TORKOLDO-167703 format. One record per residue: x negated, y, z negated of N, C-alpha, C in turn. Coordinates in steps of 0.2 Angstrom, whole numbers, plus 2048, in hexadecimal, padded with zeros to 3 digits. Layout:
residues N
[drentor [X Y Z] [X Y Z] [X Y Z]] ...
END
This chain:
residues 350
[drentor [BB7 4E2 D83] [BB8 4EA D84] [BC0 4EC D83]] [drentor [BBF 4F2 D7E] [BC4 4F4 D7B] [BC7 4F8 D80]] [drentor [BCF 4FB D7D] [BD1 502 D82] [BCC 507 D81]] [drentor [BC8 506 D7C] [BC5 50F D7E] [BBF 50F D82]] [drentor [BBE 509 D83] [BB8 508 D89] [BBA 508 D90]] [drentor [BC2 50A D92] [BC4 508 D98] [BC4 50F D9B]] [drentor [BC4 512 DA0] [BC5 519 DA3] [BC9 51A DA2]] [drentor [BCC 51F DA0] [BD4 523 D9E] [BD9 520 DA6]] [drentor [BD3 524 DAB] [BD7 524 DB2] [BD7 51C DB5]] [drentor [BD9 518 DB2] [BDA 50F DB2] [BDE 510 DB0]] [drentor [BE1 511 DAB] [BE5 510 DA5] [BED 50F DAA]] [drentor [BF1 50A DA8] [BF8 50A DAD] [BFA 511 DAB]] [drentor [BFA 514 DA4] [BFE 519 DA5] [BFA 520 DA7]] [drentor [BF4 51F DA9] [BF1 525 DAC] [BF1 524 DB6]] [drentor [BF3 51E DB7] [BF5 51B DBE] [BFC 51B DC0]] [drentor [C00 51D DBB] [C07 51C DBE] [C0C 515 DBD]] [drentor [C10 517 DBB] [C15 50D DBC] [C19 50E DC0]] [drentor [C1D 509 DC1] [C22 506 DC4] [C29 50A DC3]] [drentor [C2C 50C DC8] [C31 50E DC3] [C37 50A DBF]] [drentor [C38 50E DBC] [C3D 509 DB6] [C37 509 DB2]] [drentor [C2F 50A DB0] [C2D 509 DAD] [C2D 50A DA4]] [drentor [C2D 50A DA2] [C2D 50D D9A] [C29 50B D95]] [drentor [C26 511 D93] [C20 514 D8F] [C20 513 D87]] [drentor [C1D 511 D85] [C1F 512 D7C] [C19 515 D78]] [drentor [C1C 519 D74] [C16 51D D70] [C10 51B D6E]] [drentor [C0C 51B D6D] [C06 518 D6C] [C03 512 D6F]] [drentor [C07 510 D75] [C04 50C D79] [C02 50C D7F]] [drentor [BFD 50C D82] [BF8 50E D89] [BFD 50A D8D]] [drentor [C00 503 D8D] [C01 501 D93] [C0A 501 D92]] [drentor [C0B 502 D98] [C11 503 D9A] [C16 4FF D9E]] [drentor [C19 4FC D9A] [C1F 4F7 D9E] [C20 4F6 DA5]] [drentor [C1F 4F2 DA8] [C1E 4F5 DB4] [C25 4F4 DB4]] [drentor [C2B 4F2 DAF] [C33 4F1 DB3] [C32 4EC DB9]] [drentor [C37 4ED DBD] [C38 4E8 DC2] [C39 4EA DC6]] [drentor [C35 4E5 DCC] [C34 4E9 DD3] [C3B 4EB DD5]] [drentor [C3A 4EE DDB] [C41 4F1 DDE] [C45 4EB DE1]] [drentor [C4C 4EA DE0] [C50 4E4 DE4] [C50 4E3 DEB]] [drentor [C4E 4DF DED] [C4E 4DF DF7] [C54 4DB DF7]] [drentor [C5A 4DB DFB] [C60 4D9 DFE] [C5D 4D3 E01]] [drentor [C60 4CE E01] [C60 4C7 E05] [C65 4CA E0B]] [drentor [C64 4C5 E11] [C67 4C6 E18] [C6F 4C3 E16]] [drentor [C6F 4BF E12] [C76 4BD E10] [C7B 4C0 E0D]] [drentor [C75 4C9 E0A] [C79 4CC E05] [C7C 4D2 E0B]] [drentor [C7A 4D4 E0F] [C7C 4D8 E13] [C7E 4D8 E1A]] [drentor [C7E 4CF E1B] [C83 4CB E21] [C86 4C6 E1F]] [drentor [C8D 4C8 E1F] [C92 4C3 E1E] [C91 4BA E23]] [drentor [C8D 4BB E28] [C8E 4B5 E2C] [C87 4B2 E2B]] [drentor [C84 4B5 E28] [C7E 4B1 E26] [C81 4AC E1D]] [drentor [C83 4B3 E19] [C88 4AF E14] [C8C 4A8 E14]] [drentor [C8F 4A8 E1E] [C91 4A3 E1D] [C8F 49E E20]] [drentor [C89 49D E24] [C84 49A E24] [C81 494 E21]] [drentor [C7F 49B E19] [C7D 497 E12] [C84 493 E11]] [drentor [C89 495 E12] [C8E 491 E0E] [C8F 48D E13]] [drentor [C91 48A E18] [C90 484 E1A] [C89 480 E1B]] [drentor [C84 482 E1C] [C7D 47D E18] [C7D 47A E10]] [drentor [C80 47E E0C] [C83 47C E05] [C88 476 E06]] [drentor [C8D 478 E09] [C92 474 E0B] [C92 46E E0C]] [drentor [C8D 46E E12] [C8A 467 E16] [C86 463 E11]] [drentor [C82 467 E0E] [C7E 464 E09] [C82 461 E05]] [drentor [C87 461 E01] [C8B 460 DFE] [C90 459 E01]] [drentor [C91 45B E05] [C95 454 E0B] [C90 44E E0B]] [drentor [C8A 450 E0C] [C85 44B E0E] [C86 447 E07]] [drentor [C85 44B E00] [C83 447 DFA] [C8A 443 DFB]] [drentor [C91 445 DFC] [C97 440 DFF] [C97 43A DFF]] [drentor [C93 43C E08] [C93 436 E0A] [C8E 42F E07]] [drentor [C87 433 E04] [C83 42F E03] [C85 429 DFE]] [drentor [C8A 42F DF9] [C8C 429 DF4] [C8F 424 DF6]] [drentor [C95 428 DFC] [C99 421 DFE] [C94 41B E02]] [drentor [C8F 41D E05] [C8C 418 E08] [C8A 414 E02]] [drentor [C86 416 DFC] [C84 413 DF7] [C89 40E DF5]] [drentor [C8F 410 DF4] [C94 40A DF2] [C95 403 DF5]] [drentor [C94 407 DFD] [C94 403 E01] [C91 3FE E02]] [drentor [C8A 400 E02] [C83 3FE E03] [C84 3F7 DFF]] [drentor [C86 3F8 DF7] [C87 3F4 DF3] [C8B 3F0 DF4]] [drentor [C90 3F1 DF5] [C97 3EC DF6] [C96 3E6 DFC]] [drentor [C91 3E8 E02] [C91 3E5 E08] [C8B 3E4 E09]] [drentor [C87 3E4 E05] [C7E 3E4 E06] [C7D 3DD E02]] [drentor [C7D 3D7 E06] [C7A 3D1 E04] [C74 3D2 DFF]] [drentor [C72 3D0 DF7] [C6D 3D0 DF4] [C66 3CF DF6]] [drentor [C66 3C9 DFA] [C61 3C6 DFD] [C5D 3C7 E05]] [drentor [C61 3CB E07] [C5F 3CF E0E] [C59 3D3 E0D]] [drentor [C53 3D0 E12] [C4E 3D5 E12] [C4D 3D9 E17]] [drentor [C4A 3DF E19] [C4B 3E1 E1F] [C45 3E5 E1E]] [drentor [C3F 3E7 E25] [C3B 3EB E26] [C3B 3F2 E27]] [drentor [C37 3F6 E23] [C39 3FB E22] [C30 3FF E23]] [drentor [C2D 401 E27] [C28 404 E29] [C28 40A E25]] [drentor [C22 40D E21] [C1B 408 E1F] [C1D 403 E1A]] [drentor [C21 404 E17] [C22 400 E10] [C21 3F7 E11]] [drentor [C25 3F4 E17] [C25 3ED E18] [C2C 3EB E18]] [drentor [C2C 3E4 E15] [C31 3E1 E13] [C34 3E3 E0D]] [drentor [C39 3E4 E0C] [C3E 3E6 E06] [C43 3E5 E07]] [drentor [C48 3E2 E00] [C4D 3E3 DFE] [C53 3E9 E03]] [drentor [C56 3E5 E07] [C5A 3EB E0B] [C60 3EC E06]] [drentor [C62 3EB E01] [C67 3ED DFC] [C62 3F4 DF9]] [drentor [C5F 3F1 DF6] [C5A 3F7 DF1] [C5A 3FD DF4]] [drentor [C57 3FA DFC] [C53 401 DFF] [C5A 406 E03]] [drentor [C61 402 E02] [C64 407 E03] [C68 40B DFE]] [drentor [C68 406 DF8] [C6B 40B DF2] [C67 410 DF0]] [drentor [C60 40D DF1] [C5A 413 DED] [C5D 41A DF3]] [drentor [C5C 417 DFA] [C5C 41C DFE] [C62 422 DFE]] [drentor [C69 420 DFD] [C6F 422 DFD] [C6E 427 DF7]] [drentor [C6C 421 DF1] [C6F 428 DED] [C6A 42D DED]] [drentor [C62 42B DEF] [C5F 430 DEF] [C61 435 DF2]] [drentor [C64 436 DF8] [C68 438 DFC] [C6D 43D DF8]] [drentor [C70 43B DF4] [C75 43D DF0] [C76 443 DEB]] [drentor [C71 43F DE8] [C6E 446 DE3] [C69 44B DE6]] [drentor [C64 44A DEB] [C61 44E DEF] [C66 454 DF2]] [drentor [C6A 451 DF4] [C70 456 DF8] [C74 45C DF3]] [drentor [C73 457 DEE] [C78 45E DE7] [C73 460 DE7]] [drentor [C6E 460 DE5] [C67 463 DE2] [C66 469 DE7]] [drentor [C65 466 DEE] [C64 46C DF3] [C68 46F DF4]] [drentor [C71 46E DF3] [C74 472 DF4] [C76 478 DF0]] [drentor [C75 474 DE8] [C75 47B DE3] [C70 47E DE4]] [drentor [C6A 47E DE8] [C62 482 DE5] [C64 488 DED]] [drentor [C67 485 DF2] [C67 489 DF7] [C6C 48D DF6]] [drentor [C73 48C DF1] [C79 490 DF3] [C75 496 DED]] [drentor [C71 493 DE7] [C71 498 DE3] [C6A 49D DE5]] [drentor [C66 49B DEB] [C62 49F DED] [C65 4A3 DF3]] [drentor [C68 4A2 DF6] [C6B 4A7 DFB] [C73 4AA DFA]] [drentor [C77 4A8 DF7] [C81 4AA DF5] [C7D 4AE DEF]] [drentor [C7B 4AA DE9] [C7E 4AD DE4] [C79 4B2 DE0]] [drentor [C7B 4B7 DDC] [C75 4BD DDD] [C70 4BD DDA]] [drentor [C6B 4C0 DDB] [C63 4C0 DDB] [C61 4C4 DD7]] [drentor [C66 4C8 DD5] [C63 4D0 DD0] [C62 4CE DCA]] [drentor [C5A 4CF DC9] [C56 4CF DC5] [C5A 4D5 DBD]] [drentor [C5A 4D1 DB8] [C5C 4D7 DB2] [C59 4D6 DAB]] [drentor [C57 4DA DA9] [C53 4DB DA3] [C57 4DC D9E]] [drentor [C56 4D8 D99] [C5A 4DA D91] [C56 4D8 D8D]] [drentor [C57 4DC D89] [C52 4DC D82] [C53 4D5 D7D]] [drentor [C4D 4D5 D78] [C51 4CF D75] [C54 4D2 D6F]] [drentor [C56 4CD D6E] [C5B 4CC D67] [C5B 4C9 D62]] [drentor [C5E 4C8 D5C] [C5E 4C6 D55] [C60 4BE D5A]] [drentor [C5F 4B9 D55] [C63 4B3 D58] [C6A 4B3 D56]] [drentor [C6C 4B3 D52] [C72 4B4 D50] [C77 4BC D54]] [drentor [C7C 4BA D58] [C7F 4BD D5D] [C81 4C2 D59]] [drentor [C85 4C8 D5A] [C89 4CC D59] [C8E 4CB D5E]] [drentor [C93 4CC D5B] [C9B 4CE D60] [C99 4D2 D65]] [drentor [C97 4D7 D65] [C94 4DA D6B] [C91 4D7 D71]] [drentor [C8A 4D4 D6E] [C88 4CF D72] [C8A 4C9 D75]] [drentor [C90 4C6 D71] [C94 4C2 D74] [C98 4C3 D7A]] [drentor [C9C 4C8 D77] [C9F 4CD D7D] [C9C 4CD D83]] [drentor [C94 4CF D84] [C93 4D2 D88] [C90 4CA D8C]] [drentor [C8F 4C7 D87] [C8C 4BF D8C] [C94 4BC D91]] [drentor [C99 4BD D8D] [C9F 4BB D92] [CA0 4BF D97]] [drentor [C9F 4C7 D97] [CA0 4CA D9C] [C9A 4C8 DA1]] [drentor [C94 4C8 DA0] [C8F 4C6 DA5] [C92 4BD DA7]] [drentor [C94 4B9 DA4] [C96 4B3 DA6] [C9C 4B5 DAC]] [drentor [CA2 4B8 DAA] [CA4 4BA DAF] [CA2 4BD DB5]] [drentor [C9D 4C2 DB4] [C9B 4C6 DB9] [C97 4BF DBE]] [drentor [C94 4BB DBA] [C8E 4B6 DBE] [C94 4B1 DC3]] [drentor [C99 4B1 DC0] [C9D 4AB DC1] [CA0 4AF DC8]] [drentor [CA0 4B6 DC8] [CA5 4B7 DCB] [C9F 4BB DD4]] [drentor [C99 4BA DD1] [C95 4BB DD7] [C93 4B6 DD9]] [drentor [C93 4B0 DD7] [C91 4A9 DD9] [C96 4A8 DDF]] [drentor [C9C 4A9 DDF] [CA1 4A9 DE5] [CA3 4A2 DE4]] [drentor [CA3 4A1 DDF] [CA8 49A DDD] [CAD 499 DDF]] [drentor [CB1 49F DDD] [CB8 4A1 DE0] [CB9 4A1 DE5]] [drentor [CB6 4A8 DEA] [CB7 4A8 DEF] [CB5 4A4 DF4]] [drentor [CAF 4A1 DF3] [CAB 49C DF8] [CB0 495 DF7]] [drentor [CB5 493 DF9] [CB9 48E DF8] [CB6 488 DFC]] [drentor [CB3 489 E01] [CAF 482 E02] [CA9 47F E00]] [drentor [CA5 483 DFD] [CA0 480 DFA] [CA3 47E DF3]] [drentor [CA9 482 DEE] [CAB 47E DEA] [CAE 477 DEA]] [drentor [CB1 478 DF0] [CB4 470 DEF] [CB0 46B DF3]] [drentor [CAB 46C DF5] [CA7 467 DF8] [CA1 466 DF4]] [drentor [CA1 46A DEF] [C9C 46A DE8] [C9F 466 DE4]] [drentor [CA6 466 DE2] [CAB 462 DDE] [CAA 45A DE0]] [drentor [CAC 45C DE6] [CAC 454 DEA] [CA6 450 DE9]] [drentor [CA0 454 DEA] [C9A 450 DEB] [C98 44E DDF]] [drentor [C9C 451 DDD] [C99 44F DD7] [C9D 44C DD4]] [drentor [CA4 44B DD5] [CA9 447 DD6] [CA8 43E DD7]] [drentor [CA5 440 DDC] [CA3 43A DE0] [C9D 434 DDC]] [drentor [C99 439 DDC] [C90 437 DD9] [C91 433 DD2]] [drentor [C96 433 DCF] [C94 431 DC9] [C99 428 DCC]] [drentor [C9D 427 DD0] [C9D 422 DD2] [C98 41E DD4]] [drentor [C93 41E DD6] [C8B 41B DD6] [C8A 417 DCE]] [drentor [C89 41A DCC] [C89 417 DC5] [C8E 413 DC2]] [drentor [C94 414 DC3] [C9A 40F DC3] [C9B 409 DC7]] [drentor [C96 408 DCC] [C95 402 DCF] [C90 3FE DCD]] [drentor [C8C 402 DC9] [C86 3FD DC7] [C8A 3FA DC3]] [drentor [C8E 3FB DBD] [C90 3F9 DB8] [C91 3F0 DB9]] [drentor [C93 3F0 DBF] [C95 3EB DC3] [C8E 3E6 DC1]] [drentor [C88 3E6 DC2] [C81 3E3 DC2] [C7F 3E1 DBA]] [drentor [C85 3E5 DB6] [C85 3E1 DB1] [C84 3DA DAF]] [drentor [C86 3D6 DB3] [C87 3D0 DB4] [C8D 3CC DB8]] [drentor [C8E 3C7 DB9] [C93 3C5 DC0] [C9D 3C6 DB8]] [drentor [CA1 3C6 DBA] [CA6 3C7 DB6] [CA7 3C0 DB3]] [drentor [CA9 3BF DAF] [CAB 3B7 DAA] [CB2 3B4 DAE]] [drentor [CB6 3B7 DB0] [CBA 3B3 DB2] [CBD 3B1 DAC]] [drentor [CC1 3AA DAC] [CC1 3A6 DA8] [CBD 3A2 DA3]] [drentor [CB7 3A2 DA7] [CAF 3A0 DA4] [CB1 39F D9B]] [drentor [CB3 3A5 D98] [CB2 3A3 D92] [CB7 3A1 D8D]] [drentor [CBD 3A1 D92] [CC3 39B D8E] [CC2 394 D91]] [drentor [CBD 393 D94] [CC0 38B D98] [CB8 388 D96]] [drentor [CB8 381 D94] [CB2 37D D93] [CB2 377 D97]] [drentor [CAE 372 D98] [CAC 36D D9B] [CB1 367 D9A]] [drentor [CB4 368 D93] [CB9 364 D93] [CBF 363 D94]] [drentor [CC2 35D D97] [CCA 35D D9A] [CCA 354 D9B]] [drentor [CD3 354 D9A] [CD7 351 D9A] [CD2 348 D9C]] [drentor [CD2 343 D98] [CCF 33E D9A] [CC6 33D D99]] [drentor [CC4 342 D99] [CBC 343 D98] [CB9 33E D92]] [drentor [CB7 339 D93] [CB7 336 D8C] [CAF 339 D87]] [drentor [CB0 33A D80] [CA9 33E D7C] [CA3 337 D7D]] [drentor [C9E 33A D7F] [C99 337 D7F] [C94 33A D7A]] [drentor [C91 335 D74] [C8D 338 D70] [C87 339 D73]] [drentor [C84 341 D70] [C7F 341 D74] [C78 341 D72]] [drentor [C76 33C D6C] [C71 338 D6B] [C70 332 D6E]] [drentor [C76 32E D70] [C75 327 D73] [C78 327 D7A]] [drentor [C7C 32C D7C] [C7C 32F D83] [C81 329 D84]] [drentor [C87 326 D80] [C89 322 D81] [C90 326 D80]] [drentor [C98 322 D84] [C9E 323 D81] [C9E 322 D79]] [drentor [CA4 326 D74] [CA3 325 D6E] [CA9 31F D6E]] [drentor [CAA 31A D68] [CAF 317 D69] [CB1 31B D5F]] [drentor [CB9 319 D5F] [CB8 319 D55] [CB7 318 D52]] [drentor [CB3 310 D52] [CAE 30C D4F] [CA7 311 D4D]] [drentor [CA8 313 D52] [C9F 317 D53] [C9F 31C D4E]] [drentor [CA3 31F D4B] [CA5 326 D48] [CA8 322 D41]] [drentor [CA1 322 D3A] [CA6 321 D34] [CA6 326 D30]] [drentor [CAB 325 D2A] [CAD 32A D27] [CA7 32D D23]] [drentor [CA7 334 D24] [CA4 338 D21] [C9C 33B D25]] [drentor [C9D 336 D2D] [C98 339 D2F] [C99 33D D34]] [drentor [C95 340 D36] [C95 346 D3C] [C92 344 D42]] [drentor [C95 344 D48] [C92 342 D4F] [C94 349 D54]] [drentor [C8F 349 D58] [C8F 34F D5C] [C91 34B D64]] [drentor [C94 34E D67] [C97 34A D6E] [C95 351 D74]] [drentor [C96 34F D79] [C97 356 D80] [C9B 34F D83]] [drentor [C9E 353 D8A] [CA4 350 D8D] [CA0 34B D93]] [drentor [CA3 345 D97] [CA2 340 D99] [CA0 346 DA0]] [drentor [C9A 342 DA3] [C9A 344 DA8] [C91 34B DA9]] [drentor [C92 34E DA3] [C8A 355 DA4] [C84 34F DA2]] [drentor [C7F 352 DA3] [C78 34E DA7] [C75 355 DA4]] [drentor [C70 353 D9E] [C6B 359 D9D] [C67 35B DA4]] [drentor [C68 356 DA8] [C63 35A DAE] [C66 35F DB3]] [drentor [C6C 35F DB1] [C6F 365 DB3] [C6F 36C DB4]] [drentor [C6F 370 DB8] [C6D 377 DB6] [C72 37B DB5]] [drentor [C77 37C DB4] [C7D 37E DAE] [C7E 37A DA8]] [drentor [C79 374 DA5] [C7C 371 DA0] [C7A 376 D9A]] [drentor [C75 379 D98] [C73 37F D93] [C7C 382 D91]] [drentor [C7E 384 D98] [C83 38B D97] [C88 384 D95]] [drentor [C8A 382 D98] [C90 37D D97] [C8F 378 D90]] [drentor [C89 376 D8E] [C89 373 D88] [C8C 378 D81]] [drentor [C89 37E D83] [C8B 384 D7F] [C90 383 D7C]] [drentor [C96 383 D81] [C9D 384 D82] [CA2 37C D7D]] [drentor [C9D 378 D81] [CA0 371 D80] [C9D 36E D79]] [drentor [C9B 370 D77] [C96 36B D72] [C9C 36B D6D]] [drentor [C9A 364 D6A] [CA0 360 D65] [C9D 35E D5F]] [drentor [CA0 360 D5B] [CA0 358 D55] [CA4 358 D52]] [drentor [CA5 351 D52] [CAA 34B D4E] [CA9 347 D46]] [drentor [CAF 349 D44] [CAD 347 D3E] [CB5 342 D3C]] [drentor [CB1 33D D39] [CBB 338 D38] [CBA 339 D31]] [drentor [CC1 33A D2F] [CC4 33A D29] [CC9 337 D27]] [drentor [CCA 336 D21] [CCF 332 D1E] [CD6 336 D21]] [drentor [CDD 333 D22] [CE1 336 D26] [CE5 339 D22]] [drentor [CE5 336 D1A] [CE9 339 D16] [CE4 340 D13]] [drentor [CE1 342 D14] [CDA 347 D13] [CDA 34E D17]] [drentor [CDD 34B D1E] [CDE 352 D23] [CE5 356 D21]] [drentor [CE3 35C D1F] [CE8 361 D1B] [CED 363 D21]] [drentor [CEA 365 D28] [CEE 36A D2D] [CF2 362 D2F]] [drentor [CF8 366 D33] [CFB 361 D36] [CF9 360 D3D]] [drentor [CF8 365 D43] [CF5 366 D4A] [CEE 362 D48]] [drentor [CEC 364 D41] [CE5 360 D43] [CE5 358 D44]] [drentor [CEA 356 D41] [CEB 34E D3F] [CED 34C D47]] [drentor [CF2 34F D48] [CF7 34C D4E] [CF2 34B D53]] [drentor [CEB 350 D55] [CE6 351 D58] [CE0 34C D59]] [drentor [CE1 348 D53] [CDC 345 D51] [CDC 33C D53]] [drentor [CD9 33A D53] [CD8 332 D55] [CD5 32C D50]] [drentor [CDB 32A D4D] [CD7 326 D46] [CD4 329 D41]] [drentor [CD7 331 D40] [CD4 336 D3A] [CCD 33A D3E]] [drentor [CCA 339 D43] [CC4 339 D46] [CC8 341 D4B]] [drentor [CC4 348 D47] [CC8 34D D4A] [CBF 34D D4E]] [drentor [CC0 354 D52] [CBC 355 D57] [CBD 35E D57]] [drentor [CB7 362 D56] [CB8 369 D56] [CB1 36B D59]] [drentor [CB2 370 D5C] [CAC 375 D5E] [CA7 375 D5A]] [drentor [C9F 375 D5D] [C9A 375 D58] [C99 37B D58]] [drentor [C9C 380 D5B] [C98 387 D5E] [C9C 38B D57]] [drentor [C98 38F D54] [C9C 393 D4F] [C9E 39A D52]] [drentor [CA5 39C D4D] [CA8 39F D50] [CA5 3A8 D4F]] [drentor [C9F 3A7 D4B] [C9C 3AE D48] [C99 3B0 D4F]] [drentor [C93 3AC D50] [C90 3B2 D56] [C8D 3AA D5A]] [drentor [C91 3A5 D58] [C90 3A0 D5D] [C89 39C D5C]] [drentor [C88 398 D55] [C81 396 D55] [C85 38F D55]] [drentor [C80 389 D56] [C82 382 D54] [C83 380 D4E]] [drentor [C89 37E D4D] [C8A 37B D45] [C88 374 D45]] [drentor [C84 372 D3E] [C81 36D D3E] [C83 36A D38]] [drentor [C83 36E D32] [C81 36B D2B] [C88 369 D28]] [drentor [C8A 363 D27] [C93 360 D23] [C8E 35E D1F]] [drentor [C95 360 D1B] [C96 35E D13] [C9C 359 D12]] [drentor [C99 352 D10] [C9E 34D D11] [CA6 34C D0C]] [drentor [CA3 34F D06] [CA7 350 D00] [CAD 354 D02]] [drentor [CAE 359 D04] [CB1 35D D05] [CB1 361 D0A]] [drentor [CAF 35C D0F] [CB0 35D D18] [CB0 362 D1A]] [drentor [CAB 366 D16] [CAA 36F D1A] [CA4 36D D1F]] [drentor [CA2 372 D25] [C9C 373 D28] [C9A 379 D29]] [drentor [C94 37A D27] [C91 37F D26] [C8D 383 D2D]] [drentor [C8E 389 D2F] [C8A 38C D33] [C82 38C D30]] [drentor [C7D 38C D32] [C76 38F D2F] [C74 394 D30]] [drentor [C78 397 D35] [C76 3A0 D37] [C78 3A4 D32]] [drentor [C7F 3A5 D30] [C81 3A8 D2B] [C85 3A7 D27]] [drentor [C84 3A1 D26] [C89 39C D20] [C91 39B D22]] [drentor [C91 39E D26] [C9B 39B D28] [C9E 395 D27]] [drentor [CA2 395 D22] [CA3 38E D21] [CAA 38C D22]] [drentor [CAC 386 D27] [CB1 383 D2A] [CB5 37A D25]] [drentor [CBA 37C D26] [CBC 375 D21] [CC1 373 D27]] [drentor [CBE 36D D29] [CBF 368 D2E] [CC6 362 D2B]] [drentor [CC7 364 D25] [CCC 361 D23] [CD2 365 D23]] [drentor [CD1 36C D25] [CD8 371 D23] [CD7 375 D2C]] [drentor [CD5 372 D31] [CD8 375 D38] [CD0 378 D39]] [drentor [CCA 377 D36] [CC5 37A D37] [CC5 382 D35]] [drentor [CC9 384 D31] [CC9 38C D30] [CC6 38D D2B]] [drentor [CC4 394 D2C] [CBC 398 D29] [CBF 396 D21]] [drentor [CBA 396 D1B] [CBD 396 D16] [CB4 39B D13]] [drentor [CB1 39E D14] [CAD 3A0 D15] [CA9 3A3 D1A]] [drentor [CA4 3A8 D18] [CA0 3AC D1D] [CA3 3B1 D21]] [drentor [CA1 3B2 D26] [CA1 3B9 D2A] [CA6 3B6 D31]] [drentor [CA6 3AF D34] [CAC 3AD D39] [CB2 3AF D38]] [drentor [CB5 3B2 D3E] [CBB 3B5 D3D] [CC0 3B0 D3E]] [drentor [CBF 3A9 D43] [CC4 3A7 D42] [CC3 39F D44]] [drentor [CC7 39A D42] [CC6 393 D42] [CC4 390 D46]] [drentor [CBF 38B D48] [CBB 386 D4C] [CC1 383 D51]] [drentor [CBF 384 D58] [CC5 380 D5D] [CC6 379 D5C]] [drentor [CCC 374 D5A] [CCB 36F D5B] [CCC 36C D62]] [drentor [CCB 366 D63] [CCA 364 D69] [CCF 35C D68]] [drentor [CD5 35D D6A] [CDA 357 D6C] [CD5 350 D6E]] [drentor [CD7 34B D6B] [CD2 345 D6E] [CD7 33C D6B]] [drentor [CD5 33B D6F] [CDB 334 D6E] [CD5 32D D71]] [drentor [CD8 327 D70] [CD5 320 D72] [CD9 31F D77]] [drentor [CD3 31F D7C] [CD6 31D D83] [CD7 314 D86]] [drentor [CDA 312 D88] [CDA 309 D8C] [CD6 306 D89]] [drentor [CCF 30C D8A] [CC8 308 D8B] [CC5 306 D82]] [drentor [CC8 30A D7F] [CC8 309 D78] [CC3 312 D75]] [drentor [CC2 315 D7A] [CBA 31B D7A] [CC0 324 D79]] [drentor [CBC 326 D77] [CBE 32C D72] [CBE 32F D7A]] [drentor [CC4 332 D7C] [CC5 334 D81] [CC8 33D D82]] [drentor [CC7 342 D82] [CCA 348 D80] [CD1 349 D86]] [drentor [CD5 34E D81] [CDB 34D D86] [CDD 355 D87]] [drentor [CD9 358 D89] [CDA 35D D8B] [CD3 363 D8A]] [drentor [CD1 369 D8C] [CCE 36E D8B] [CCF 370 D83]] [drentor [CCC 374 D80] [CCE 377 D79] [CD2 37B D7A]] [drentor [CD6 37B D74] [CDC 381 D75] [CDB 388 D73]] [drentor [CD7 38A D73] [CD2 392 D72] [CCB 391 D75]] [drentor [CCA 398 D76] [CC2 397 D78] [CBE 395 D73]] [drentor [CB8 395 D72] [CB4 391 D6E] [CAF 397 D6E]] [drentor [CAC 398 D68] [CA7 39D D66] [CA8 3A4 D65]] [drentor [CA5 3A8 D62] [CA8 3AD D60] [CAD 3B2 D67]] [drentor [CB0 3B5 D62] [CB7 3B8 D64] [CB4 3BE D69]] [drentor [CB8 3BE D6E] [CB7 3C4 D72] [CBD 3C9 D73]] [drentor [CBA 3CE D75] [CC2 3D3 D77] [CC8 3D2 D79]] [drentor [CC8 3CF D81] [CCE 3CB D81] [CD1 3C5 D7F]] [drentor [CCF 3C4 D7B] [CCF 3BC D78] [CD8 3BB D76]] [drentor [CDB 3B9 D78] [CE1 3B8 D77] [CE8 3B3 D79]] 
END
């Protein structure tokens, strides 16, 4: 149906328009304008406004208390404790407490902000004409004026109770995320600096599982060893061997260039960490003539005759050496742990 088929008395121009309507020449439909503004009780009654202010402050305060409860639950509740919650059933007490407190903290901030906006901030509807995307200096000045007016009408400066409790709730809430960083894993402590090697532990051949004697290691051979007392069936064997894995090479003493390496050897037998100092791959390729070992992952090459220093590849530092000796029973044994952390470097290595 076209406009010509509509009776003139039913057109908006014939019926009249709301107050403030604007008619455009040649357009039979007038702009209806905005409905008359209705004042809220908070706009005319300061006591009602103060009640709303207290409600908003109470919600922000509840958010702060819930955030504190979140942190307290995380610190105090054991991971393995279960509770019965109707109608859910048996669930983790920690998960329930964390979810409940964090949910209350977020909800109260949102509810407080909504209640503040609906009862205390200005609710006068303002119509503005569309304008080009690029703002003119006049528009920018108007935006700043509107912003200042909105800030004044929000009562943020005048209603200090709301402002202070809101800032408190927003300041405490991020602590929930900070506390969750603790779940990235247990703190390493000194685990990265220590291995299963200690003074007096004999070197055990990983192939025969027997203690090593100097005569078991021939010149030019490569032997892998682990500390005495470790067993493959131990639950932490893989974690420990990843740090304690050892490779043993026998060199002629005159071929050992580094004085410390010579002092820490036993009858020309040098013991170095098997873990590459680049990304932790196990080193297993040995070149007899040059005394070089090669990591198969990224081709980092180390010279065992010169303190295990890096001669090629991305590795950042030399292989840690284990000081060894021959004990009274004729077996090779460690004289302590590695002098520095094994494997890739980490930020607090020093």
